[in-house]
C-alpha angles and dihedrals in degrees: 000000000000117000087231091066123088125215107292095029099283118140117251118232110259091231089066094053101049141031095242093110109162112260133183108263091230094064092055095043124111095241090057092051091047091050091052091048093049092046093053091046090050090054091047092048093048093052091044094050092050090049092047091049091052091049092050092047089056095044096251093140101155094055090043090055092048093049090047093051092046091050091049090049093052091049092050091049092054100037107035111077097213091051093044095106088063090067091083095064101022093098091053092044091049092051091047091054095046098038101035116012096042096048089049093049090042091054089051090050094047089054088069095049138072093241109155144086109343091020104058099114133072121249092255092053092048092050091050091048094048093046090054091063117102139192137199110249120218111274093015120149123258123200142186109228146204122199130221127190132201125216088255092059098255121140136214129178135220105215126199127192141147088273093057142270126310139188109226122201123173110258093010129097116260107268117216111233093243090059096050111101108252093221092069094051123081124217116306121241125223090282094053094254119137113248087216141357123216108279093003132088122214113246122231122226091262092050090048090056089052093053100032095113091051092047092049093051094060126082113214123208130012125292130297091019100054139133131207127189108250101169142353090278106030141058117186140196093249125179134201109271104195125041123187114229107205094192094063096024093234143117115244120207108224092204099064104357095250112166118220113198124193114265117174094328101322132090102240132182125222091257092055102260112146130206114223137250103043129200131235122259138164112277100177119227097339093115091055092045089050090050097050094041094044118120085233091076091053092047130043097340096098093049091047091049093050092049089048091059092042092049094048094045096045091045091056093043096048096043090047093049094049093040092051091046093055091042091055093045094048092044092063110109093225095052108119123224092008095163094050093049092047090051092051092048090055092062095092089053092050098049114082112255095234089061096043095047092050090052091051090047089054091049090052092049112134098231108022106018116125094225093047096047092045093052091047092051091051104035102018094242141047134205118261093248096184101030105043115074096218097046092043088059091047089051092051092050090050091051093046091048091052091049097045109038096078090061091050090046090055096050093042091051091054093045093049092053090053095054114109114253096209095073091051090048090051090048092052091050088052089054100255113157126221094265092049091048091051096051098040103032116013099042098044093047091044093051090055090056100041099030096099090047091052089053090050089049090052091052090049094050091045086068098029097143098162101063095042096046099042098041099054106341087246092304161178089072122242115243124233099015124141091220127042110264139150133217092245096043114123122201096272096050092043092050091046090059092047093049103035110016100050128099089265092070122222109350107186095174092056091043091052091051090052090047090056091051091050090049091052091051092047092046091055092048092047092050090053091048092052088055088059091050088059087053089054089052091052089050091050090052089058093049 
């Protein structure tokens, strides 16, 4: 039957059988498409410019430059005719630059700065924060105060002091009570305070607590005769303490005239006093010098580094062995309920690691753990899984094997199903047994397919923070070390404690420097591993 016939022989409308639905000529015209393109670019540019302005205002110049260049690139791709083909992948390229290239470059940049606790802000932010600090000059007035609020959310104060009462309005001179027109004041209470002021309602104590932050942020009056709320009961004639002098690039203390000049991201006086917080600046290679001259390198670092390689290598080996074993078993044609068993074996992969590791930790508990109590009931004793260095490492490898073998089973299953059957048929005709086929055919061909994934797994386990930290927090601790370290610490957990758990607080610059060193080590190891994958490929060519 013709495709143009409906059920029962009726003809189908032509509009249902093709895409030539009538459209208004304007919506398919070139001016309309250009207008849409320009409109979308205008929205993008507006949002980008606002974002760039915010970044510049906060001193985030590197990110502002990156966002500006990406925005210019997108505009060129859509407006310049010769670059027009780039429009198809410009969104993806822009996201790659902002989400991948910039964070990588930013980490490299931070490694050469003092960015960390005490130096988290930019210089502009620190100057603004220091200039917002006030002090009470000698002989300054102190008032008790009552607040009033308008429907529009504006505040005024009624101030009382030994020198008399005043009406205080932001940006207006303090008005003595005897000069305030009586018609704008409501009746006075027993303390001589107006119950209301024209256009403003008096705030109760509870309402004052609700708006205290807003009241404290406002300066009432005109300098030098001003008042600022300093507590629930007092308003004081406070003055700005620190003033930034741009000519000498220094903060000047208005109390005693002390000059604080910038020294490595902190305004510091000649006698060594430092204004906090500081700001982050470039300090060259000091983080790398600190790393390579640290007592940590002369202490447990070598042992931690060796265990890191052992842990990563054994994790890959054990997960691959168990994953391949289950893949081979479940790939057998006579294996019953293969799908059900595979689904059950994927459970460790589906459960989040931070839940699984905590469950394993509980099972290895010395007094109540299921594994410990079972071993004690059978053999009369059980290893100290969390207290003995050797058994703590064995426990971590058991947990990591349980977590990782489902992933290896999946990739090995897929690789096994892609192997050609004809070479195995030829091997069987030549008299090769199952074990000979596995060692000389299955494994070499399988390693070619999964080799890159094994390398990726090694890189992942090299920095596997979750299992190490949750299972035993890197413990048990090493004795006699100058820096805190545990027998199960790998490089990433050990460095984390040096960079974030020391008495210096969070030190992102130092952590970034360490990250670069770890990356360099891992890059060398990965390059060597890829050389071995090429060897596997040569072996597979000879199969």
